[in-house]
C-alpha positions as CSV (number, residue, x, y, z in Angstrom):
1,M,-55.4,17.2,30.2
2,K,-57.7,15.3,32.7
3,R,-61.2,16.8,33.3
4,I,-62.7,17.1,36.6
5,G,-66.1,17.7,37.6
6,L,-67.2,19.6,40.2
7,V,-70.9,19.5,41.9
8,G,-71.9,21.3,45.0
9,E,-74.9,22.8,46.9
10,S,-74.7,26.1,45.3
11,P,-72.9,27.6,42.3
12,N,-70.9,29.6,44.8
13,D,-69.4,26.8,46.7
14,T,-68.5,25.0,43.2
15,L,-66.9,28.0,41.8
16,S,-65.1,28.8,45.1
17,I,-63.2,25.2,44.8
18,K,-63.0,25.5,41.3
19,N,-61.0,28.7,41.5
20,L,-58.9,27.3,44.7
21,L,-58.0,24.0,42.7
22,S,-57.3,25.4,39.3
23,R,-54.7,27.7,40.8
24,N,-53.0,24.8,42.5
25,Y,-53.5,22.0,40.1
26,K,-52.9,23.3,36.8
27,Q,-52.7,19.8,35.2
28,Y,-56.3,19.4,35.3
29,Q,-59.2,21.2,33.9
30,F,-62.1,21.8,36.5
31,I,-65.6,21.8,35.0
32,Q,-68.9,22.9,37.1
33,L,-71.7,20.4,36.5
34,G,-75.1,20.8,37.7
35,R,-75.3,24.5,38.0
36,N,-78.8,24.6,38.6
37,I,-78.9,22.2,41.6
38,R,-79.0,23.6,45.1
39,G,-78.8,22.0,48.5
40,N,-81.1,19.0,49.1
41,Q,-81.5,18.2,45.4
42,L,-78.1,16.4,45.7
43,D,-80.2,13.7,47.5
44,S,-82.7,13.6,44.5
45,P,-83.1,10.8,41.7
46,P,-82.6,13.6,38.8
47,F,-79.1,14.7,40.5
48,F,-77.8,11.5,39.4
49,R,-79.2,11.6,35.8
50,I,-78.1,15.5,35.3
51,I,-74.6,14.7,36.9
52,L,-74.0,11.5,34.8
53,T,-75.3,13.3,31.5
54,E,-73.2,16.4,32.1
55,G,-70.3,14.3,33.0
56,E,-70.3,12.3,30.0
57,Y,-71.1,15.3,27.7
58,N,-68.1,17.2,29.3
59,K,-65.9,14.1,29.0
60,V,-64.9,14.1,32.8
61,D,-63.4,10.9,34.4
62,T,-63.5,12.4,38.1
63,V,-66.2,13.9,39.9
64,I,-65.7,16.1,43.1
65,A,-68.8,16.7,45.2
66,I,-68.9,19.6,47.6
67,R,-70.9,19.3,50.7
68,D,-71.6,21.3,53.6
69,L,-72.1,19.1,56.7
70,D,-74.4,21.8,58.2
71,S,-73.2,20.5,61.6
72,L,-69.8,20.2,63.2
73,E,-67.7,17.3,62.1
74,S,-68.0,16.0,65.5
75,N,-71.6,15.1,64.6
76,E,-71.3,11.6,63.9
77,P,-74.9,10.6,62.3
78,Q,-74.5,13.9,60.0
79,L,-71.1,12.6,58.7
80,K,-72.5,9.2,58.6
81,A,-75.4,10.2,56.4
82,K,-72.9,12.3,54.1
83,N,-70.3,9.2,53.7
84,E,-73.3,7.0,52.8
85,W,-74.6,9.6,50.3
86,A,-71.1,9.4,48.8
87,R,-71.1,5.7,48.8
88,K,-74.4,5.8,46.7
89,V,-73.2,8.3,44.3
90,R,-69.8,6.1,43.8
91,A,-72.2,2.9,42.8
92,K,-74.3,5.0,40.4
93,F,-70.9,6.7,38.8
94,I,-69.5,3.5,38.0
95,K,-68.7,4.9,34.5
96,L,-66.6,7.5,36.0
97,N,-63.1,6.4,37.4
98,N,-63.3,8.5,40.6
99,F,-65.6,10.3,42.8
100,F,-64.5,12.1,45.4
101,L,-66.4,13.9,48.6
102,L,-65.3,17.1,50.0
103,N,-67.2,17.3,53.3
104,I,-66.8,20.7,55.2
105,T,-68.5,22.2,57.8
106,E,-69.2,25.1,55.8
107,L,-67.3,26.9,53.0
108,E,-66.7,29.8,55.4
109,S,-64.5,27.5,57.6
110,L,-62.1,27.1,55.0
111,I,-62.0,31.1,54.7
112,L,-61.4,31.4,58.5
113,A,-58.2,29.0,57.9
114,D,-56.8,31.7,55.7
115,I,-58.1,34.8,57.7
116,E,-55.2,36.9,56.7
117,T,-56.5,36.7,53.1
118,F,-60.0,37.9,54.2
119,N,-58.4,40.4,56.4
120,N,-56.5,41.7,53.1
121,I,-59.5,41.8,51.0
122,Y,-62.3,43.3,53.6
123,K,-59.6,45.4,55.5
124,T,-60.3,43.9,58.8
125,K,-58.2,42.7,61.6
126,I,-59.9,39.4,62.6
127,K,-57.7,36.9,64.6
128,Y,-58.6,33.4,64.4
129,T,-56.3,30.8,65.7
130,K,-58.6,27.9,66.5
131,N,-59.4,25.0,64.3
132,P,-62.3,26.7,62.2
133,E,-64.0,23.3,61.6
134,F,-65.1,23.6,65.1
135,K,-66.7,26.9,64.8
136,S,-70.4,26.1,64.5
137,D,-71.6,29.2,62.2
138,P,-68.4,30.5,60.4
139,K,-70.7,32.6,58.0
140,K,-71.9,34.6,60.8
141,V,-68.7,35.1,62.1
142,L,-67.5,36.5,59.0
143,R,-70.5,38.6,58.2
144,D,-70.5,39.8,62.0
145,K,-67.1,41.0,61.8
146,T,-67.6,42.9,58.6
147,R,-71.0,44.6,59.6
148,G,-70.7,48.3,59.3
149,N,-67.4,48.2,57.0
150,A,-67.3,49.6,53.7
151,R,-67.3,46.3,52.4
152,E,-69.6,43.4,54.3
153,Y,-69.1,40.0,53.7
154,N,-71.5,38.2,51.4
155,E,-71.5,34.5,50.7
156,N,-71.5,35.5,47.0
157,D,-68.0,37.1,47.7
158,A,-66.6,33.5,48.3
159,P,-65.6,32.6,44.6
160,D,-63.4,35.7,44.5
161,I,-61.9,35.1,47.9
162,F,-61.0,31.7,46.9
163,K,-59.2,33.0,43.9
164,K,-56.5,34.3,46.8
165,I,-56.8,31.8,49.5
166,D,-53.5,30.0,50.5
167,L,-54.2,26.3,50.0
168,N,-51.4,25.4,52.5
169,K,-53.1,27.2,55.1
170,I,-56.4,25.6,54.5
171,K,-54.8,22.2,54.9
172,K,-54.8,22.9,58.5
173,C,-58.7,22.0,58.1
174,K,-58.8,18.1,58.7
175,S,-61.4,17.7,56.1
176,F,-59.9,19.4,53.5
177,K,-56.4,17.7,54.2
178,K,-58.2,14.3,54.0
179,F,-60.0,15.2,50.7
180,L,-56.6,16.6,49.3
181,T,-54.7,13.4,50.4
182,E,-57.2,11.2,48.4
183,F,-57.3,13.4,45.7
184,E,-53.9,13.5,45.2
185,S,-53.2,9.8,45.7
186,K,-55.5,8.9,42.4
């Protein structure tokens, strides 16, 4: 079984994507790497050492990095910076066969793409038909729409939500669809 390492800006992001991919790609084993790495630490020299060491220890031959753009996808300088980061990481991880970058506006934009699942979990009736990648603060939308409910959205809930999210619905997010196309082609 092919082993794929996952690293992200927070353990919630990494576990969320692991939960989603594990359900839909059973031929792979997804392993969280760098569980203590947070946000901007992905840009630090220790990141490369930690991921390479953990990747070799766990015998992964592929790494997926989950990064928030921290802006809309139309922000060219931010997108260019994240892609440049990925190029540098690929060069350092030459020992690994593959490295993929999953650039998303925020993890919550993927939740908005499958708002029906979110509504079922939180007993809400949110309607969202626009492209969720163009929503500037999807996390705030989810928090605001559940404020005062018996259950309010918290980003720590994301891993459980992603156990139920429909992969086909979030493929309408261009960045996620692009990632899947690259991932499935290798």
